[in-house]
Backbone as a ProteinNet text record, in pm:
[ID]
protein_1_A
[PRIMARY]
MSSELRKAIIPVAGLGTRLLPISKAIPKEMVPVVDRPLIQHVVEEALAAGLNEIILVTRGGKSAVEDHFDSHYELETELEKKGKTAILETLRAIAPPELKVTSVRQDRALGLGHAIHCAAYLVQPDEPFAVILPDVLVKPQVNSKGVDLKAMVEAYNGSQAAQIMVEEVPLERVNQYGIVDCQGAELAAGESAPIASLVEKPSPEEAPSRLSVIGRYILPGSIMPLLAETQPGAGNEIQLTDAIAELITQGQAVAAWRMQGRTFDCGYVQGWLQANQTLGQEAGLLG
[TERTIARY]
4475.8	4421.1	4282.9	4256.3	4128.4	4021.1	3896.1	3783.1	3787.7	3708.6	3703.7	3638.1	3688.8	3637.6	3513.5	3397.7	3271.2	3182.9	3209.2	3119	3168.3	3072.2	3101.7	3001.5	3052.7	2968.2	2957.7	2835	2810.4	2729.1	2789.4	2714.5	2622.8	2493.3	2396.9	2309.3	2358	2276.6	2297.1	2385.8	2414.2	2294.1	2293.9	2182.6	2189.1	2304.8	2316.8	2307.4	2358.3	2343.3	2413.4	2520.1	2593.5	2517.4	2410.6	2329.6	2193.4	2171.1	2044.5	2031.4	1909.2	1780.2	1743.7	1832.1	1801.3	1769.1	1845.9	1837.2	1740.2	1656	1562.7	1464.1	1405.7	1306.7	1353.6	1467.6	1522.2	1656.5	1677.5	1810.2	1917.4	2028.4	2133.1	2182.3	2174.4	2219.7	2127.5	2009.6	1913.8	1912.5	1997.8	2001.9	2059.6	2007	2051.3	2186.6	2267	2388.9	2371.1	2344.4	2307	2174	2176.4	2051.1	2015.4	2085.6	2053.3	2103.1	2046.2	2084.4	2227.5	2280.1	2417.6	2445.1	2354	2377.4	2390.2	2320.1	2331	2468.8	2524.4	2661.1	2757.1	2740.2	2833	2816	2692.1	2668.7	2719.3	2702.8	2758	2910.4	2972.7	3118	3157.1	3081.3	3109.5	3095.3	2987.8	2966.2	3077.8	3122.3	3231	3360.7	3372.5	3491.3	3474.7	3361.4	3337.7	3277	3227.7	3167.3	3016	2954.8	2811.6	2725.7	2788.4	2712.3	2721.8	2616.5	2614.8	2544.7	2608.7	2549.4	2529.3	2404.2	2371.8	2354.3	2428.9	2411.9	2323.4	2201.3	2099.7	2032.1	1928.6	1849.4	1708.6	1622.2	1488	1490.5	1392.5	1385.1	1466.5	1528.3	1614.3	1558.5	1430.4	1374.9	1384.8	1389.4	1400.2	1527.8	1634.5	1761.4	1744.3	1679.9	1655.8	1555.8	1449.4	1345.9	1402.7	1505.4	1561.1	1611.8	1654	1709.8	1608.8	1482.8	1375.9	1317.2	1260.3	1186.7	1052.6	999.3	870.7	782.3	712.2	638.2	535.5	456.7	350.6	408.9	516.2	578.6	638.4	706.4	767.8	661.4	550.7	441.5	382.6	364.5	308.8	402.5	531.5	628.3	632.2	625.2	626.4	501.7	387.2	261	265.4	334.1	340.8	458.7	534.4	645.4	764.6	776.8	888.9	1007.8	1064.4	1168	1295.3	1337.2	1465	1463.3	1358.8	1353.4	1330.2	1259	1239.1	1372.5	1457.7	1588.9	1676.5	1661.5	1735.9	1695.8	1566	1518.5	1569.6	1561.7	1604.7	1755.1	1830.6	1976.2	2016	1923.3	1954	1993.1	1921.8	1948.9	1962.7	2079.5	2099.9	2091.9	2071.4	2050.5	2161.4	2284.9	2396.3	2403.4	2330.2	2336.6	2255.5	2318.6	2250.6	2264.3	2151.2	2152.5	2091.9	2167.1	2122.2	2130.6	2036.6	2038.7	2053.2	2131.4	2140.4	2117.8	2071.6	2040.1	2152.3	2182.2	2268	2175.4	2157.8	2057	2100.5	2231.2	2282.8	2395.7	2404.4	2509	2637.5	2716.4	2838.7	2965.1	2953.8	3073.3	3083.8	3178.4	3197.8	3238.8	3328.5	3371.3	3254.8	3166	3047	2955.8	2938.7	2854.4	2906.4	3036.6	3095.4	3074.3	3091.1	3076.5	2932.8	2835.7	2696.5	2677.1	2765.9	2757.5	2847.7	2903.3	3002.4	2948	2820.3	2765.5	2749.4	2766.8	2757.2	2893.8	2999.8	3136.2	3209.1	3264.9	3340.1	3477.7	3536.7	3666.8	3777	3771.1	3875.1	3828.8	3721.5	3661.4	3692.8	3758.5	3783.1	3654.9	3649.8	3534.3	3579.3	3501.8	3528.3	3437.3	3481.8	3398.4	3395.5	3275.9	3259	3175.4	3231.4	3156.6	3084.4	2951.3	2875.8	2878.4	2928.4	2938.5	3033.3	3135.5	3241.6	3224.4	3207.9	3207.8	3350.9	3388.4	3518.6	3492.1	3535.8	3508.6	3639.5	3642.3	3763.8	3793.2	3917.2	3951.5	3876.1	3863.3	3797.8	3868.4	3790.1	3839.7	3905.1	3879.3	3928.5	3809.5	3821	3715.9	3763.8	3881	3936.2	3852.7	3838.2	3765.5	3867.8	3890.7	3992.9	3966.8	3841.6	3811.3	3845.8	3819	3855.1	4006.1	4081.6	4227.7	4276.9	4210.4	4251.5	4217.8	4105.4	4072.5	4180.7	4226.8	4333.9	4462.8	4490.8	4609.2	4596.4	4475.9	4453.5	4473	4412.3	4422.9	4567.6	4649.4	4789	4877.4	4836.9	4923.8	4864.8	4731	4658.6	4677	4731.4	4742.4	4615.7	4565.5	4452.8	4489.6	4390.7	4416	4330.4	4388.9	4316.1	4341.9	4235.4	4252.8	4286.1	4383.4	4427	4441.6	4438	4471.7	4555	4634.1	4717.7	4635.9	4648	4577.8	4679.9	4643.3	4735.6	4770.7	4891.7	4938.9	4846.1	4791.2	4705.9	4571.2	4541.6	4413.8	4429.4	4550.5	4569.1	4493.1	4466.3	4396.2	4247.2	4202.4	4062.3	4042.8	4152.9	4144.8	4226.3	4199.1	4291.6	4408.2	4530.1	4651.5	4733	4785.1	4863	5012.1	5083.5	5229	5288.9	5346.1	5412.9	5564.4	5609.8	5752.3	5829	5769	5837.4	5834.5	5764.6	5760.1	5692	5752.6	5691.4	5587.8	5466.1	5356.4	5291.9	5313.8	5252.3	5108.9	5027.1	4889.4	4886.9	4801.1	4791.4	4890.1	4966	5063.2	5022.7	5076.3	5050.7	5181.9	5176.9	5294.3	5246.6	5328.3	5288	5263.5	5163.1	5131.7	5193.1	5268.2	5324.5	5225.6	5147.9	5049.5	4951.9	4842.4	4745.3	4733	4718.9	4704.8	4575.7	4488.5	4359.9	4372.5	4351.8	4347.2	4467.3	4588.4	4707.4	4722.5	4799.2	4835.1	4932.8	4946	5043	5184.7	5219.1	5353.8	5374.7	5267.8	5280.1	5241	5191.8	5144.9	5261.7	5251.8	5360.3	5362.8	5254.1	5246.6	5128.4	5101.1	4981.6	4881	4895.2	4807.3	4689.1	4570.9	4451.6	4364.8	4299.2	4205.7	4076.6	4023.2	3907.6	3783.3	3776.4	3650	3633.9	3744.7	3742.1	3846	3801.2	3888.5	3865.1	3968.8	3954.8	4020	3940	3983.3	3960.9	4038.9	4018.6	3904.3	3838.2	3732.8	3782.1	3911.9	3968.7	3962.8	3924.7	3913.3	3785.7	3687.9	3560.4	3575.1	3649.1	3669.1	3743.1	3832.8	3903.7	3807.7	3713.4	3613.5	3526.7	3497.9	3416.4	3485.5	3619	3696.5	3743.3	3723.4	3772.3	3690.8	3759.7	3693.6	3666.8	3565.9	3539.9	3664.2	3689.4	3805.9	3763.2	3814	3782.9	3632.8	3581.4	3438.7	3355.6	3421.8	3355	3283.9	3342	3287.4	3387.5	3336.5	3422.5	3477.8	3608	3672	3727.6	3697.2	3754	3905.7	3958	4103.6	4174.7	4109.8	4171.9	4187	4085.9	4094.6	4197.7	4207.1	4309.8	4448.6	4464.8	4593.4	4630.6	4531.1	4557.7	4595.9	4534.2	4575.2	4723.5	4766.4	4907.3	4996.9	4955.2	5032.3	5049.8	4946.7	4951.5	5028.5	5080.1	5161.7	5088.4	4960.6	4884.6	4931.4	4955.9	4997.8	4880.3	4901.1	4800.8	4871.4	4815.8	4881.2	4792.7	4857.8	4788.9	4791.6	4676.1	4667.5	4626.3	4714.5	4686.7	4597.9	4486.3	4387.6	4438.5	4374.6	4409.9	4302.7	4181.3	4069.5	4047.9	3919.6	3881.4	3780.9	3776.9	3677.2	3585.9	3461.2	3363.3	3300.9	3321.5	3264.2	3121.8	3026.9	2886.1	2819.3	2897	2844.2	2827.9	2885.9	2873	2795.2	2719.6	2642.5	2734.1	2849.3	2939.9	2991.4	3031.9	3082.3	2974.9	2853.9	2740.9	2709.1	2706.4	2681.8	2792.9	2917.9	3030.7	3020.4	2980.3	2963.9	2857.2	2745.4	2637.9	2680.4	2749.4	2791.7	2894.6	2998.8	3107.8	3061	2995.6	2953.8	2837.7	2752.8	2644.3	2695.9	2798.3	2859.5	2927.3	2998.3	3068	2971	2850.1	2748.5	2671.4	2702.5	2634.1	2495	2464.8	2331.8	2324.5	2440.3	2446.1	2532.1	2500.8	2579.3	2713.5
22808.5	22788.2	22724.2	22619	22550.8	22629.9	22590.8	22654.6	22630.1	22708.6	22693.8	22561.4	22500.8	22371.9	22394.9	22358.2	22376.2	22251.5	22160.3	22047.2	21920.7	21844	21712.7	21612.6	21505.8	21397.2	21291.7	21256.7	21156.4	21043	20926.6	20813.5	20752	20745.2	20689.1	20582.3	20523.8	20427.2	20282.9	20259	20122.2	20054.1	19921.7	19843.3	19826.6	19850	19838	19695.6	19600.8	19459.7	19425.4	19497.9	19467.1	19511.2	19591.3	19635.3	19566.1	19467.7	19394.8	19322.6	19309.2	19353.1	19498.5	19572.3	19712.3	19791.5	19767.6	19849.5	19794.4	19698.6	19641.2	19745.9	19822.8	19922.9	20065.6	20080.7	20213.1	20228.5	20333.6	20353.5	20353.5	20286.7	20278.9	20417.3	20513.2	20649	20718.9	20659.9	20719.6	20652.3	20551.2	20490.7	20593.7	20598.7	20702.8	20672.7	20775.5	20771.5	20878.7	20835.4	20919.5	20989.4	21117.7	21192.9	21237.5	21187.9	21226.8	21119.8	21116.5	21009.7	21024.2	20912.4	20905.3	21010.6	21027.1	21120.9	21263.9	21297.7	21433.7	21458.6	21360.2	21373.7	21407.8	21337	21352	21488	21532.4	21663.6	21774.7	21759.2	21857.5	21863.4	21748.3	21743.4	21822.3	21802.3	21874.5	22025.1	22066.9	22210	22269.9	22195.7	22244.6	22260.6	22188.4	22197.7	22300.3	22371.3	22471.6	22417.2	22294.1	22229.8	22238.3	22332	22356.2	22309.1	22258.5	22206.9	22054.6	21990.6	21846.4	21779.2	21677.8	21598.4	21456.8	21417.1	21282.2	21192.7	21084.1	20985.3	20875.9	20867.9	20788.8	20691.5	20624.8	20530.5	20525.1	20445.5	20427	20370.8	20409.3	20361.5	20442.2	20550.8	20631.7	20772.6	20792.1	20927.5	20987.3	20902.6	20954.7	21035.4	20998.2	21071	21213.2	21225.1	21357.6	21436.5	21367.6	21434.9	21494.7	21432.5	21479.5	21623.1	21663.3	21798	21896.3	21852.2	21942.6	22012.3	22130.6	22196.1	22125.3	22132.6	22069.1	22178.3	22247.9	22367.8	22337.2	22230.7	22199.8	22169.9	22090.3	22055.8	22179.1	22261	22381.4	22477.8	22489.8	22576.7	22527.5	22396.1	22338.1	22358.7	22338.5	22358.8	22504.9	22594.7	22737.6	22776.2	22719.8	22748.5	22703.1	22591.4	22535.6	22589.4	22680.7	22742.6	22652	22548.3	22454.3	22505.3	22613.7	22685.8	22604.5	22533.5	22461.4	22354.7	22271.9	22165.8	22224.4	22337.6	22405.5	22450.9	22509.3	22553.5	22434.3	22324.7	22202.9	22153.2	22154	22110.5	22202.3	22332	22427.7	22419.7	22377.9	22366.4	22249.4	22156.7	22043.1	22092.7	22194	22248	22399.4	22449.4	22594.2	22659.4	22790.4	22858.2	22835.5	22819.8	22804.5	22665.7	22568.3	22431	22415.6	22358	22326.7	22176.8	22108.1	21963.1	21929.6	21854.4	21806.3	21654.4	21589.6	21443.6	21398.9	21294.6	21228.6	21079.7	21009.9	20868.1	20780.9	20674.4	20567.4	20452.5	20429.8	20333	20188.3	20166	20029.6	20032.2	19926	19917.4	19865.5	19957.5	19919.7	19966.5	19999.1	20033.5	20180.6	20210.3	20347.6	20440.5	20393.7	20477.5	20516.9	20422.7	20450.3	20549.6	20532.6	20624.9	20768.1	20785.3	20919.7	20977.2	20893	20941.6	20981.9	20929.1	20969.4	21119.3	21180.3	21323.9	21406.4	21345.4	21413.6	21541.3	21540.7	21658.6	21778.6	21756.3	21864.8	21919.8	21864.9	21904.3	21953.3	22073.4	22127	22059.8	22055.5	21988.7	22043.4	22173.3	22233.4	22251.4	22182.6	22203.3	22086.6	22113	22005.2	21972.9	21853.7	21814.2	21712.4	21703	21602.5	21482.8	21368.3	21248.3	21206.6	21187	21145.9	21019.3	20911	20786.3	20786.7	20780.2	20802.4	20687.1	20570.6	20459	20492.2	20570.8	20596.6	20735.5	20738.4	20865.5	20901	21025.1	21076.5	21183.2	21157.7	21247.2	21291	21412.4	21458.3	21372.4	21378.4	21315.4	21385.9	21317.3	21376.8	21508.2	21609.9	21743.2	21818.9	21773.9	21846	21888.3	22001.7	22048.4	22048	21988.8	21986.9	21903.7	21950.8	21878.5	21832.7	21702.5	21650.5	21688.4	21682.3	21714.9	21860.4	21950.3	22091.4	22106.3	22035.9	22042.7	21986.4	21880.9	21824.5	21919.8	21990.5	22093.1	22200.7	22240	22340.2	22287.5	22158.1	22098.3	22101.3	22075.2	22083.5	22226.8	22321.9	22461.9	22509.6	22455.5	22496.9	22430.9	22314.2	22237.7	22212.5	22219.1	22182.8	22034.9	21956.3	21811.4	21744.4	21647.5	21567.6	21505.1	21485.7	21436.3	21313.1	21216.8	21099.3	21085.9	21085.4	21072.7	20928.1	20911.5	20777.6	20770.9	20649	20623.4	20496.3	20482.9	20364.2	20251.4	20132.4	20014.6	19907.3	19811.9	19701.8	19622.3	19569.7	19497.1	19382.3	19314.1	19198.7	19237.9	19367.9	19412.1	19484	19492.4	19565.3	19500.2	19369.5	19300.6	19332.5	19423.3	19465.8	19603	19667.9	19807.5	19833.3	19950.9	20004.4	20066.7	20034.4	20079.2	20167.4	20278.7	20370.1	20341.5	20364.8	20351.5	20490.8	20535.8	20666.9	20650.4	20538.3	20507.9	20524.7	20473	20470.2	20599.1	20700.9	20829.4	20812.8	20868.4	20869.7	20982.4	20947.5	21043.5	21061.4	21177.5	21206.6	21253.7	21245.2	21292.4	21439.5	21472.1	21609.1	21644.6	21545.6	21569	21491.7	21535.5	21465.4	21433.2	21333.5	21291.9	21238.9	21253.6	21205.5	21054.8	21014.9	20873	20825.3	20715.9	20655.7	20559.6	20489.5	20394.4	20357.2	20292.5	20238.2	20089.1	20013.3	19868.2	19829.7	19759.2	19721.3	19590.8	19596.8	19480.5	19386.4	19437.9	19352.5	19258.2	19153.3	19067	19143	19105.1	19172.5	19170.5	19063.2	19051	19148	19181.3	19264.5	19410.4	19441.4	19577.5	19676.2	19786.2	19885.5	19974.7	19974.4	20053.5	20001	20068.7	20036	20151.2	20238.1	20354.3	20319.3	20312.6	20269.7	20389.2	20377.2	20478.1	20467.9	20582.2	20575.8	20647.3	20676	20725.6	20875.4	20948.8	21093.4	21126	21191.7	21222.6	21367.5	21430.2	21554.1	21528.3	21541.4	21499.2	21610.4	21609.7	21708.9	21666.9	21765.9	21734.6	21651.7	21657.5	21582.1	21431.4	21385.5	21240.7	21185.8	21270.9	21222	21151.4	21207.9	21133.6	21001.5	20997.4	20872.4	20767.6	20810.4	20717.1	20662.6	20747	20702.3	20591.9	20592.8	20494.5	20376.4	20383.7	20278.1	20151	20041.1	19911.9	19850.3	19764.1	19697.1	19625.6	19641.6	19578.7	19482.9	19502.9	19414.1	19406.4	19282.7	19262.7	19290.8	19301.1	19334.8	19470.3	19561.4	19695.2	19799.6	19916.4	20027.2	20091.8	20079.2	20118.8	20261	20341.3	20476.1	20470	20371.3	20361.7	20340	20270.9	20250.6	20383.3	20469	20600	20688.8	20679.4	20755.8	20708	20576.6	20522.2	20577.1	20594	20650.3	20797.6	20870.6	21009.4	21016.5	20927.1	20924.8	20892	20794.3	20755.7	20873.8	20957.8	21073.4	21191.4	21174.4	21279.4	21374.8	21348.4	21432.4	21405.6	21511.2	21495.5	21448.5	21337.8	21282.9	21255.8	21307.3	21295.2	21219.6	21150.7	21090.2	21190.5	21214	21304.9	21222.6	21217.7	21131.8	21203.8	21142	21202.2	21212.2	21301.5	21322.8	21269.8	21251.3	21212.8	21063.2	21023.6	20883.1	20845.4	20717.5	20668.9	20567.2	20565.1	20464.3	20410.8	20283.4	20224	20180	20265.6	20239	20154.6	20106.8	20013.7	19874	19849.1	19721.8	19745.1	19643.8	19656.7	19688.1	19617.9	19639.3	19782.9	19835.1	19972.2	20074.7	20048.2	20138.1	20142.4	20024.6	20019.5	20089.8	20069.9	20134.7	20286.2	20336.1	20480.8	20535.1	20465.4	20511	20509.3	20402.8	20392.9	20500.2	20510.2	20604.4	20749.1	20783.8	20922.8	20959.2	20861	20886.1	20916.3	20842.6	20868.5	21004.7	21037.4	21166.2	21284.2	21259.6	21365.6	21374.3	21284	21284.2	21225.5	21149.2	21091.1	20947.9	20887.2	20751.3	20751.3	20660.9	20651	20585.7
2625.5	2759.5	2746.8	2823.2	2814.5	2887.4	2864.3	2929.9	3080.3	3153.3	3298.8	3336.3	3440.7	3487	3572.6	3517.5	3588.1	3585.1	3493	3471.5	3540.5	3590.2	3647.4	3591.8	3534.4	3484.6	3593.9	3629.3	3732.9	3671.8	3650.1	3593.5	3699.4	3670	3765.7	3700.1	3590.7	3515.9	3560.2	3655.9	3697.7	3761.5	3758.2	3811.9	3963.2	4022.2	4167.3	4218.1	4139.6	4177.2	4307.9	4341.5	4465.3	4589.8	4569.7	4683.4	4689.4	4603.4	4609.3	4742.8	4796.9	4740.7	4770.3	4840.3	4872.8	4746.5	4639.8	4519.1	4414.9	4451.4	4353.6	4303.2	4393.6	4355.3	4380.8	4447.5	4479.3	4409.1	4330.6	4271.2	4379.4	4351.5	4454.7	4495.8	4404.2	4435.7	4535.8	4559.5	4652.2	4788.7	4809.4	4942.7	5040	5161.8	5255.2	5317.3	5328	5408.6	5514.8	5636.1	5750.3	5719.9	5684.6	5674.5	5533.7	5431.5	5294.9	5198.4	5077.8	4985.2	4934.5	4891.1	4842.3	4736	4640.6	4531.2	4582.3	4691	4744.3	4803.5	4871.3	4922.5	4807.9	4695.8	4583.6	4516.2	4498.8	4437.8	4529.8	4660.1	4754.6	4743.8	4724.5	4704.8	4580.1	4471.7	4347.4	4367.2	4431.9	4455.1	4539.8	4640.2	4725.7	4647.9	4536.1	4451.2	4340	4338.8	4235.5	4108.5	4112.7	3995.5	4009.6	3940.6	3959.4	3842.5	3736	3622	3624	3671.5	3691.4	3574.2	3517.8	3410.6	3463.4	3479.3	3524	3402.3	3395.9	3288.9	3346.8	3297.9	3363.9	3267.2	3315.4	3234.8	3293.5	3231.7	3284	3424.8	3505.5	3642.2	3741.2	3694.1	3781.1	3803.1	3775	3782.9	3922.7	4025.6	4162.5	4181.8	4111.1	4122.7	4069.8	3953.7	3896.6	3980.5	4026.3	4105.3	4233.7	4288.1	4415.2	4404.9	4285.6	4268.5	4208.8	4196	4154.5	4276.9	4255.9	4364.3	4383.1	4502.4	4535.3	4594.7	4507	4547.8	4656.5	4637.6	4733.8	4871.8	4875.1	5002.6	5069.5	4991.2	5047.8	5101	5028.1	5072.6	5204.1	5215	5337.1	5455.9	5434.5	5542.6	5586.6	5488.5	5520.4	5600	5560.7	5628.1	5774	5798.6	5933.5	6014.7	5953.2	6024.9	6047	5964.6	5979.4	5898.5	5947.8	5873.5	5855.7	5958.2	5952.1	5843.5	5841.4	5740.6	5602	5594.1	5466.1	5408.4	5491.3	5444.5	5406.3	5479.1	5444.5	5306.4	5277.4	5146.1	5035.7	5058.8	4956.4	4930.9	5031.4	5015.4	4926.6	4900	4812.1	4673.6	4626.7	4492.8	4502.1	4543.3	4553.2	4415.1	4409.2	4280.6	4178.9	4225.1	4129.8	4067.3	4121.5	4071.6	3943.4	3841.6	3715.5	3690.8	3680.7	3661.4	3525.9	3445.1	3315.1	3315.1	3247.6	3238.8	3094.4	3074.6	2944.6	2966.8	2864.4	2876.7	2821.3	2894.7	2844.7	2807.8	2678.3	2634.7	2651.8	2659.3	2677.9	2780.1	2858.3	2961.2	2898.5	2844.1	2772.8	2844.5	2972.5	3048.2	3082.5	3172.6	3219.3	3106	3019.9	2908.4	2819.4	2793.3	2712.6	2783.6	2915.2	2991.7	2981.4	2995.5	2986.2	2846.4	2745.3	2608	2576.1	2648.2	2627	2650.4	2727.3	2756.3	2665.5	2561.8	2478	2415.7	2377.8	2309.6	2403.4	2532	2629.8	2670.8	2613.2	2649.4	2524.4	2531	2418	2408.2	2287.1	2270.7	2361	2393.1	2477.6	2621.9	2659.2	2791.3	2884.9	2996.6	3092.9	3169.8	3223.6	3304.2	3407.9	3513.8	3616.7	3594.7	3642.5	3650.3	3796.6	3849.1	3988.7	3991.1	4041.7	4054.2	4188.9	4188.2	4311.6	4410.7	4370.7	4466.3	4581.1	4551.5	4648.9	4710.1	4841.5	4913.4	4951.2	4928.4	4971.2	5076.6	5198	5309.5	5374.6	5433.1	5502.5	5624.8	5668.5	5795.2	5908.6	6021	6137.7	6174.1	6204.9	6243.6	6128.6	6005.4	5887.6	5802.7	5737.7	5647.2	5502.4	5479.1	5344.7	5249	5126.4	5021.9	4918.5	4911.7	4821.3	4676.4	4634.5	4495.2	4465	4558.8	4539.8	4525.6	4609.1	4600.4	4467.9	4417.9	4289.7	4175.2	4185.2	4086.1	4084.5	4201.7	4209.9	4148	4166.8	4104.4	3952.8	3903.1	3758.2	3709.1	3778.7	3735.8	3733.3	3822.8	3827.9	3724.8	3676.3	3586.2	3448.2	3437.9	3315.9	3278.4	3369	3347	3397.1	3321.4	3368.9	3503.1	3588.4	3724	3752.4	3822.2	3868.8	4018.1	4097.4	4241.6	4276.9	4366.4	4406.4	4558.2	4609.4	4749.2	4755.5	4859.8	4875.7	4937.7	4879.1	4930.2	4965.3	5050.5	5082.1	4956.7	4952.2	4834.6	4797.9	4898.3	4869.2	4807.8	4801.7	4744.1	4610.6	4557.8	4432	4317.1	4327.9	4219.4	4215.6	4302.2	4302.6	4237.8	4196.4	4153.9	4027.1	3966.7	3869.4	3944.2	3902.4	3971.7	3877.3	3930.3	3846.9	3861.4	3753.1	3750.7	3742	3851.7	3856.1	3853.6	3803.2	3787.3	3918.3	4023.9	4152.7	4231.5	4181.1	4252.3	4387.8	4491.1	4623.7	4626.9	4660.6	4651.2	4788.6	4849.2	4978.5	4957	5061.6	5052.9	5013.4	4916	4868.4	4759.5	4711.6	4603.9	4478.9	4365.5	4239.9	4170.8	4083.6	4006.9	3872.2	3767	3634.8	3633.5	3558.1	3540	3409.2	3416.8	3295.6	3231.4	3314.8	3262.7	3373.5	3334	3427.6	3402.3	3509.6	3498.8	3569.3	3499.1	3556.8	3633.6	3764.8	3854.6	3838	3858.4	3843.6	3962.7	3943.3	4055.7	4145	4271.9	4359.3	4302.4	4231.8	4174.7	4058.8	3986.7	3867	3890.9	4008.8	4035.7	4036.7	3960.2	3957.7	4081.7	4158.3	4281.8	4362.8	4472.6	4551.5	4548	4448.8	4435.9	4346.4	4406.4	4332.8	4294.1	4179.8	4130.6	4212.1	4256.9	4347.2	4295.7	4167.1	4113.4	4107.3	4101.5	4081.4	3974.7	3867.8	3754.5	3711.3	3657	3581.4	3446.3	3340.9	3207.9	3106	2997.5	2891.6	2799.3	2740.2	2644.2	2527.2	2500.7	2388	2408	2527.7	2548.2	2484.9	2457.5	2404.6	2269.2	2171.2	2046.2	2067.3	2165.2	2193.9	2248.7	2332.8	2384.3	2271.9	2173	2059.6	1980.6	1983	1906.8	1991.5	2122.5	2211.4	2194.2	2172.4	2157	2294.1	2304.2	2432	2483.4	2612.1	2674.4	2782.7	2903.6	3015.9	3037.5	3054.4	3074.9	2951.6	2835.4	2709.5	2718.1	2797.1	2813.7	2765.1	2730.4	2689.2	2815.8	2834.2	2959.4	2950.9	3050.2	3057.9	3067.6	3139.6	3156.4	3023.3	2928.5	2797.2	2723.3	2732.5	2667.1	2736.3	2868.7	2940.9	2900.6	2885	2839.9	2703	2616.4	2483.6	2494.3	2587.3	2611.7	2645	2734	2775.9	2657.3	2575.9	2457.3	2362.3	2353.1	2263.6	2322.8	2444.1	2503.9	2595.1	2622.1	2714.7	2857.4	2931.6	3071	3155.9	3225.5	3317.3	3449.7	3559	3689.4	3787.9	3880.2	3994.4	4108.7	4169.9	4284.5	4405.5	4505.1	4620.7	4721.7	4751.8	4840.5	4983.6	5059.4	5199.7	5295.1	5244.7	5328.8	5337	5343.6	5359.3	5251.7	5218.2	5123.7	5190.2	5142	5181.4	5053.1	5024.2	4903.4	4933	4899.3	4928.4	4820.9	4724.8	4626.1	4681.7	4798.2	4868.8	4997.7	5040.8	5164.5	5281.8	5290.4	5403.6	5406.9	5290	5284	5314.6	5268.4	5294.5	5443.7	5506.9	5651	5729	5685.5	5752.8	5742.4	5624.9	5607.2	5701.2	5710.9	5799.1	5945.3	5985.2	6124.6	6159.1	6076.1	6105	6096.9	5986.3	5967.3	6059.6	6090.7	6184.9	6324.3	6366.8	6497.4	6499.3	6391.5	6386.5	6385	6330.9	6328.5	6459.8	6552.7	6681.5	6677.5	6571.3	6556.7	6606.7	6631.7	6684.9	6810.4	6900.4	7023.2	7000.7
[MASK]
+++++++++++++++++++++++++++++++++++++++++++++++++++++++++++++++++++++++++++++++++++++++++++++++++++++++++++++++++++++++++++++++++++++++++++++++++++++++++++++++++++++++++++++++++++++++++++++++++++++++++++++++++++++++++++++++++++++++++++++++++++++++++++++++++++++++++++++++++++++++++++++++

């Protein structure tokens, strides 16, 4: 039996080029989505799924991301003195007592697989961990409180199979994503099915399905040695999907878990604006 699933690796070392010029001096993970930065949304998602040990894979110029989860004694004291209890509690909720945040450095931009491997020394060989890509927000449907990541954690706990969250995309857009091959299995929202292979950005004619990977994974600690041996692939980068493909080749069970909620790709200006507009309206902050 593997160790309990508590850790989530969040890569935050990217340059944020798709959000320029917004991200020139501000880490992209710190751009606001409604009333709090993107990274806070993602950490709240992890906590709601029972993942309280956060590992940030970072680089120089990203200290604001780490600082966001530090206590600010002077500010809290001033708010308390002025009786601003509501905002004080909001600040303290950013980093609740159960949250543990650790940072590791990615010294070179060699791809997602390399970023994950930078945290290898913090993960035991028999210890599962989640990977959360902070560009993509995963939110429940309107009038739902379901947390997809929590449901996927439960699917992992029930099966011990690695899990990759997926959503269905239009056929003409499959060439923008990693696509999973579940050998024709019909996958309803909230269900999982074994993955036979992954295909990176296939043409519509070659796509084995329309189920795209959306940046949420639950993986075994045994993938870390595979990442160490993975050669640069697409874009001359070390790809996480290549190591997952090797897991499958070695007989490790890997499943696609189809999400029930919605995604907002905040790595693009259009997606970031859409997230602010939609979620701001739902929060009653916009007309």
